[in-house]
N, C-alpha and C positions, 0 to 999 in steps of 0.2 A: 589266746592273746593275754588273758588274765587268769589267774592272779600273777602279780609280779613276784620276782625273787624277793626274799625277805630283806635283803640288804639294799634294795632299790629305793632311793629317797624320792618321794613324790615332788613333782614340780608344782609348787603352790604359791599363790599370792594371798592366801588367807581366805579362800572361798569357803562357803558353807556357813553354818551356824546363823543363818538368816532368820529373822523373827517370824512368828506366827501371830496374826491379829484376829481377834474375835470379830465376826461380822454378824452380830445378833439380829439386827433388823433385816438385812438381806437374807439371812438364813430363814427367818420367820416368813418372809415374803415367798420364799421358795418351798416352804413347808418342811424345813429341816429343823431338828432340835438343836443342832450345833453346826456352825460353819466357820472354818478357819481359813484365812488367806495368808499365804506365805509370800513375803516380800523379797523376791530374788533380785530385785534391783539394787539391793545393798551388797551384792557380790562385787569383787574388785573390778569387773568389767561391765557392771550394771545390768547383768542378765543371768539367767540360769545356765547359759552357755559356758560360764566359767567352770562349773562342776565337771562337765564332760570334757572340756578342753584340757583341764588339769590331768585327767586320766589319759587322754589321747596323747598328749605331748610327753607325759611320763613314759608311756609304753613305747612311743616312737623313738625317744632318746635311748631307751634300754635296748632297742633293736638296732641302734647305730645310725638312725636317720640324722641327717644334718640340715635338711630343708623340708618343710611341710607346706602343703598348699591347700587352699579352700576356695570354692566359689561362694560368695555371700553378698547380700545387700546390706549387711550391717553387723549384728551382734556376734555372729560366729567369726567374722573376719577380725573384729576387735579383740575377741578372746584369743584367737590363734596368734595374733601379733603380740599380745601381752605375754602369753605363756611361752612362746618360742623365745622371746627376748629374755625372759626369766631363766630359761634353760640354756641360753647361749647358742640357740639354733637360729636358723633363718626361716622366714615366712614368705610365701608367695600368695598374695591375695588377689583374687579376680572378682571385680565388682562391675555391675552394670554402669553404663555411662551416666544414668540419671540418679545414681545413689546420692543421698544427702551428704553435704560437705562435712558435717561433724563426724560421720562415720569414717570418711576418708582421712581426716586429720588425726583421729584417734589411732588409726592403724599406722600412720606415719611416725607417731611418737616412738 
C-alpha cells in the first residue's frame, strides 16, 4: 500500500508538527528523568487520528476510491469527514445512536 508514487500529492489539512511539553513533576513522580507530552489535540481534527487519516485518504484516492467508510464514535469519523472533504471524496460514517452531538455535527460540516 505504501509508499506512494513520487508524484502523489498528500491530502493534508496541516496535520503534524504538534508541540511537545515537558512534564517534569509528573515525570519525577513516575521515576523518570524526562517526560514529554505531545499535544495531538492541536491537529486540524483535534486528535492524532488526523495523521493516519491523511495517509489513508491519500492512498485511497490514489487507488481510485470515491467513497470511504468508517465505524466510529468520534475522532476517526471527524477525521475521515474532514480529509475526504479536502480530497473531494465522499465519506460514509457509521456512529452509535448514543454518540455525543458535537461529533455528529463536526462530521456534518
